[in-house]
C-alpha positions in Angstrom: 41.5 34.5 7.6 43.4 36.3 10.2 46.0 38.7 10.3 48.0 40.0 13.5 50.8 43.2 13.4 53.5 41.9 16.0 54.4 45.4 17.1 51.2 45.8 19.3 48.8 42.9 18.3 46.2 44.7 16.1 44.3 42.0 14.7 42.3 41.2 11.5 40.1 38.5 11.1 37.0 36.7 9.3 35.2 33.2 10.6 39.3 32.5 12.4 37.7 29.5 13.7 36.3 27.8 11.4 38.2 24.4 10.0 39.8 24.3 6.2 41.3 22.1 4.7 45.0 22.3 5.7 46.0 21.0 2.2 50.2 21.4 2.0 50.0 24.1 5.2 50.3 21.3 8.0 53.8 20.7 7.1 55.0 23.1 8.5 54.2 21.6 12.0 56.2 18.5 10.4 58.8 20.8 10.3 58.2 22.3 14.1 58.3 19.0 15.9 61.3 17.5 13.4 63.6 21.0 14.8 61.9 20.7 18.6 63.6 16.7 18.5 66.5 18.4 16.7 66.9 20.6 19.2 66.3 18.0 22.5 68.8 15.6 20.8 66.6 12.3 19.0 66.9 13.3 15.8 70.1 14.5 14.1 69.9 17.4 11.5 72.8 16.6 9.4 71.7 12.6 9.9 71.6 11.2 6.4 68.3 9.2 6.3 68.3 7.4 3.1 64.9 7.5 -0.1 63.7 3.8 -0.7 61.9 3.8 -4.1 58.7 2.3 -2.7 57.7 5.6 -1.2 58.0 7.6 -3.3 54.9 9.6 -4.4 53.4 11.5 -6.6 52.1 15.1 -6.2 54.4 18.1 -5.4 58.3 18.2 -5.4 60.8 16.4 -7.2 62.0 13.4 -5.5 59.6 11.5 -6.7 61.9 11.8 -10.5 65.0 10.2 -8.7 65.7 7.0 -8.7 65.4 5.0 -4.8 69.0 4.5 -3.3 69.6 8.8 -2.8 71.0 9.5 0.9 69.6 13.1 2.3 70.0 14.1 5.4 66.9 15.4 8.1 67.7 19.3 6.9 67.2 18.4 3.1 64.3 16.9 4.1 62.6 19.5 5.6 64.0 22.0 3.0 62.5 19.9 0.5 59.4 19.4 2.2 59.1 23.4 2.4 60.6 24.4 -0.1 58.9 22.8 -2.9 56.0 21.7 -0.8 57.8 18.2 -1.9 55.0 15.2 -0.6 57.8 12.3 -0.9 60.1 14.2 1.9 57.2 15.1 3.6 56.0 10.6 4.0 60.3 10.7 5.0 59.8 14.0 7.9 56.7 12.1 9.2 58.0 9.1 9.4 60.8 10.3 11.4 59.2 12.2 13.6 57.2 9.2 14.8 54.0 9.9 13.2 50.8 12.1 13.3 49.8 10.8 16.9 53.1 12.6 17.5 51.9 15.6 15.3 49.1 15.5 17.0 50.6 15.5 20.4 52.7 18.3 20.1 49.2 20.6 17.9 47.4 19.7 21.7 50.9 21.0 23.4 50.5 24.1 21.3 46.8 24.7 22.1 46.2 23.6 18.6 43.1 21.2 19.6 41.5 21.8 16.0 44.2 21.3 14.1 44.6 17.4 12.4 47.2 15.7 10.5 46.2 12.6 8.9 48.6 10.5 8.1 51.1 10.1 4.8 50.2 11.5 1.6 49.5 10.6 -2.3 49.8 7.2 -0.7 48.1 4.3 -2.7 43.9 3.4 -1.5 46.3 -0.3 -0.1 48.6 2.4 2.2 46.2 4.9 3.9 45.0 4.2 7.2 41.3 3.9 7.7 40.6 8.0 8.6 42.3 8.1 4.8 40.7 5.6 3.4 37.2 6.9 5.1 38.2 10.4 3.1 39.2 11.8 6.1 41.8 15.3 5.5 44.6 17.1 7.9 42.4 20.0 9.2 43.2 24.1 10.1 41.3 27.0 11.8 43.3 31.0 10.4 43.3 31.1 14.7 45.2 28.2 15.0 47.5 28.9 12.6 48.2 32.3 13.3 48.4 30.8 17.2 51.1 28.5 16.5 53.5 31.1 14.0 52.6 33.1 17.1 54.9 31.0 19.7 57.5 30.3 16.9 58.4 33.8 16.0 57.8 34.3 20.4 60.9 31.6 20.7 58.0 28.9 22.7 58.9 25.8 20.5 62.0 25.9 19.3 65.5 27.8 20.3 66.5 30.8 19.0 69.0 29.4 16.5 66.3 26.6 15.0 63.9 29.3 15.3 65.9 31.2 12.6 66.2 27.9 10.2 62.6 27.4 10.6 61.9 30.6 9.4 64.6 31.3 6.7 63.3 27.9 5.3 60.0 29.3 5.4 61.1 32.5 3.4 62.5 30.2 0.7 60.0 28.8 -0.6 58.9 28.6 -4.3 55.1 29.3 -4.3 54.9 33.3 -3.5 51.4 33.8 -6.0 48.9 34.1 -2.5 50.5 36.2 -0.1 53.2 37.6 -1.7 51.7 38.2 -4.9 50.1 41.6 -5.2 52.9 42.9 -2.1 55.0 45.1 -3.1 58.4 44.0 -5.1 61.0 42.9 -2.9 58.9 43.2 0.5 60.5 39.6 2.1 57.9 37.0 3.7 58.4 33.6 4.8 55.2 31.5 4.1 53.9 28.3 3.4 50.8 27.6 1.2 48.8 24.8 0.1 46.8 23.8 -2.5 44.1 20.9 -3.1 41.5 20.6 -5.1 38.5 23.1 -4.2 41.5 24.4 -1.4 44.2 27.5 -1.5 45.7 28.2 1.6 48.7 30.3 2.4 50.2 31.2 5.9 53.3 33.1 7.6 54.9 36.0 7.8 55.6 39.7 6.3 58.5 41.2 6.7 57.2 44.7 5.8 57.9 47.8 7.9 55.4 47.0 10.5 56.1 42.6 10.9 52.6 41.0 10.5 51.3 37.0 10.7 49.0 36.0 8.3 46.5 33.0 7.4 44.4 33.0 4.5 42.2 29.5 4.0 39.6 29.1 1.4 37.1 25.7 0.6 35.0 24.8 -1.6 36.3 26.9 -5.0 34.8 25.7 -7.8 37.6 26.5 -9.9 39.0 23.2 -10.9 42.4 24.0 -12.1 45.9 23.7 -10.7 46.6 26.6 -11.8 48.6 30.5 -10.7 45.2 32.3 -11.5 42.8 30.0 -9.9 39.7 32.0 -9.0 40.6 31.2 -5.0 44.2 31.6 -5.3 43.2 35.4 -6.9 40.9 36.2 -4.0 43.1 35.0 -1.2 45.9 37.6 -3.4 43.2 40.1 -3.0 42.7 40.1 0.5 46.3 39.1 1.3 46.8 43.2 -0.3 44.1 44.5 1.6 45.5 43.1 5.2 48.6 44.4 4.1 47.8 48.6 3.6 45.7 47.6 6.7 48.3 46.6 8.3 50.4 49.2 7.7 48.4 52.0 8.5 
């Protein structure tokens, strides 16, 4: 994990340069790239994008439950990708912004040399790319997660209005069982969690009296349950509270 207090840079960390499977944390990078393209004028935030029946995939989200042929705005897809971690929305956003190579180029520009995006999610085997067929997963480090979130907060990645939009969307995420689980009631946060078998992650901002950024990552968890009381969820939630206490002291 790594955590940085925004006011003075006070830092807590452990194994912050270690590599972890990204799971849905990588959806934050897609959101930022999409909003950068909106800022550049190459995408329209309120432009509508179709939902073909064959683009619907399983896992988290709600679009897999909708009939094909829907037409949602780019902003709708971004909201679904972050707020309910919709995998279909993620794939549509990824394709709309130009694919994983475009995201990879942006990550390098942000200084995230150890962070990767592999491709679309939840695809049948025949539609997977070679890296996916070889079993490769998107990767992150707590250090680079914090670096990207620091740049976002500082206005280095997006204009003020689009930065505010990105933070507002993260603030609406409905999966709050890790960073926010043991924090004081009513405390605002802006986060994005991720889970795959053996992995639980959560990154984001905690708007406490002394605000801070935190990235909590895990791997090789023996508890395979997709449950709010998964052992990795509980362990990271306890670390989140310890970080909160230290950051406010």
